[in-house]
N, C-alpha and C positions, 0 to 999 in steps of 0.2 A: 618562624617554623623551620624545622630542619628539612633540607632538600635531600632526597635519597634517590640513588639510581642503581638498579640491579644489572648484573651481566653474568654471562656464563651458562645460560640455558642452551638447550639444543635437543637433538633427536638421537637417542642411543638405543641399543638393544638391552634386553634384560641381563642383569649381571654386571653391567658397565658402571662406571663412576663419572660423576660430574662435580665441579666445584663452582658454586655460585658466589658472587661477590656483591657487596652492597657498599657503595661509597657515599659518604655524606659530603656536603659542599664545604669541606674543610673544618666543619664544626666538630669539636670533640664530644663524643657521645657518652658523657659521664653522669649526667643528671637525669637518668632514666633507664628504662629497660629496652634493649634492642632484641629483635627477634625475626623469625621467618614464619610466614603463613603460606598456605596454598589454597587454591580454589579451582574447582572443576565446574563446568556449565550446569546450572540448575541447583547447585549446592552452595551452602554458606561457606565463607572463608574459614579455614580451620588452622589453629596453631600447629606449628611443626617443631620449632625449637626456639629457645630464648636464652638470653644472657642477662643475669641480674646480679645483685650483690651477693646472693646466696649460691651462685654458680649456674651452670647450664641446666636447663629443663627440656625434656624431649617428650613428644607424643609417643604413646606406646607403640604405634605402628612403625616408627622410625628408629626407636631406641636400639643401639647396637650397630646401626648402619650409617646414621648421619652424625656429623660432629659440627657443632657451632663454635666459632672462635672469632677473635677480633685482632686487629693489628696493634702494635705497641703504642702507636699514636692515638689509638681509640677513635679513629676516623673512618674505619671500615669494618664490616662484619662479613664473615664467610660462612658458607654451609657446604661442608664436604659430604657428598652423598655417594655411598658405596653400595654395591649389590642392589642396584636399582631394579624395581619391579614395575610391571605395567600399571599397577594401581598408584604408583607415585606420579603418574602423568597429571600435570596440573600447571596452572600459572602460579609461580612462586613470587611472593611479595615480601619485601623487607619492611620492617616496622620499627619506629622509635616512639616509645610511650613515656613522656616526661613524668618524673615523680610529682611535679607540681601540676595538680589537676586543672589549674587555670590555663595551662598551656595546651596547645593542640597536639594531637597524635599525628605523626607523619607516616606517610606510606610512599613507597616507590611505585613506578608505573607497572612493575611486574616483568617477569621473564618466563617464557614458556619452556617447560621440560616435558618431552614426550619419550616414553619408554615403550618400545615394541617388544612383543614376545620373542 
């Protein structure tokens, strides 16, 4: 199973930017889909952005403001978040979903993003 660790969360005011990073334990993330999810208390975890063979996919609520990318070595995934809004406040999780359904989906421990008005 892939080990993932997120970083880059914090507390900012509305309109600010943050860049989240997700590093794998040196494993190249090529045989699956990598993505970002977020969760607020009492609500299910929701997809934010993902990278797959067809390119990036974004939730409607973040399209045009967030950008997902990966490093050249394909061992890290990033989420550039611009024009942050209070409704973006959540714990953000990195995810790796292998193409092989026999393998486990991996999640990082999450990083808190808080956006104040």
